[in-house]
C-alpha positions in Angstrom: 44.3 22.3 -13.9 42.1 22.5 -10.9 43.0 23.0 -7.3 39.9 22.6 -5.1 40.4 23.9 -1.6 38.0 23.0 1.2 37.7 22.8 4.9 37.5 26.4 5.9 35.0 27.8 8.3 34.4 29.6 11.6 36.2 28.3 14.7 36.9 29.7 18.1 40.4 30.6 19.2 42.2 27.5 20.3 40.3 25.3 18.0 41.4 23.3 15.0 40.6 23.0 11.3 42.0 20.8 8.5 42.1 22.2 5.0 42.2 20.0 1.9 43.4 20.8 -1.6 42.4 18.3 -4.2 44.3 18.6 -7.4 43.4 17.5 -10.9 45.0 18.0 -14.3 48.6 17.8 -13.0 51.1 15.0 -12.2 50.5 15.7 -8.5 53.5 13.7 -7.1 56.1 15.9 -8.8 54.6 19.2 -7.7 55.6 21.1 -4.6 52.4 22.0 -2.7 52.0 25.1 -0.6 49.4 26.9 1.4 49.2 30.7 1.3 46.9 33.0 3.1 45.7 36.6 2.6 44.1 38.5 5.4 42.0 41.6 4.7 44.2 44.5 3.8 47.3 42.5 3.8 49.6 40.8 1.2 49.4 37.1 0.5 51.9 35.2 2.6 53.3 31.7 2.5 52.1 29.6 5.4 53.6 26.2 4.7 55.1 24.2 1.9 55.8 20.5 1.2 58.2 19.4 -1.6 57.6 16.5 -3.8 60.0 14.5 -1.7 58.1 15.4 1.5 60.4 18.0 3.1 58.4 20.8 4.7 58.8 24.4 5.8 56.6 26.8 7.7 56.2 30.5 8.4 57.5 31.3 11.8 54.0 32.4 12.9 52.6 28.9 12.4 55.5 26.7 13.4 54.4 24.2 16.0 50.7 24.8 15.3 50.2 23.9 11.7 51.2 20.7 9.8 51.3 20.4 6.0 51.0 16.9 4.5 50.3 15.3 1.1 48.7 12.1 -0.1 50.0 11.4 -3.6 47.6 8.5 -4.1 44.7 10.9 -3.5 46.2 13.9 -5.3 45.5 15.9 -2.2 47.4 18.2 0.1 46.3 19.0 3.6 46.9 21.7 6.2 46.2 20.7 9.8 45.7 23.8 11.9 45.7 23.6 15.6 45.7 26.2 18.4 44.1 28.7 16.0 44.4 32.4 16.8 42.3 35.4 15.5 45.4 36.5 13.6 45.0 33.3 11.5 41.8 34.7 10.0 42.3 34.8 6.2 41.5 33.3 2.9 43.7 30.3 2.5 44.9 29.3 -1.0 46.6 26.2 -2.1 49.4 26.4 -4.6 51.1 23.8 -6.9 54.5 24.6 -8.4 56.8 22.7 -10.7 59.5 24.5 -12.7 57.7 27.2 -14.6 54.2 25.9 -13.8 52.6 27.7 -10.9 48.9 27.2 -10.0 46.6 28.6 -7.3 43.2 27.3 -6.1 40.2 29.5 -5.4 40.7 29.9 -1.7 38.8 28.9 1.4 38.0 31.3 4.2 39.1 30.6 7.7 37.6 32.8 10.5 38.9 32.5 14.0 36.8 34.2 16.7 38.2 35.4 20.0 
């Protein structure tokens, strides 16, 4: 199983980035996909999740700014991040979960400058 996250980088506050998570080795369409993040010195936290059926949920801190989506034909999940804030600076990890299977990708760094 491989979850390849990409799209991180350096952006100014107020800017936008789109993260991608390309999955292989799993039946992507049945997995719930999530994005987590971990800032320096803090615990990993759930940012957004999308179920296999397409329902979504978001951390309060990103509601209205971030959008999670998935393309089952491309085995890829996305996180569109708008109105970025310095507090969004973190390593972002994608996660695939189905029953007892739980996989994380390697992470992509997002740095938001003020």
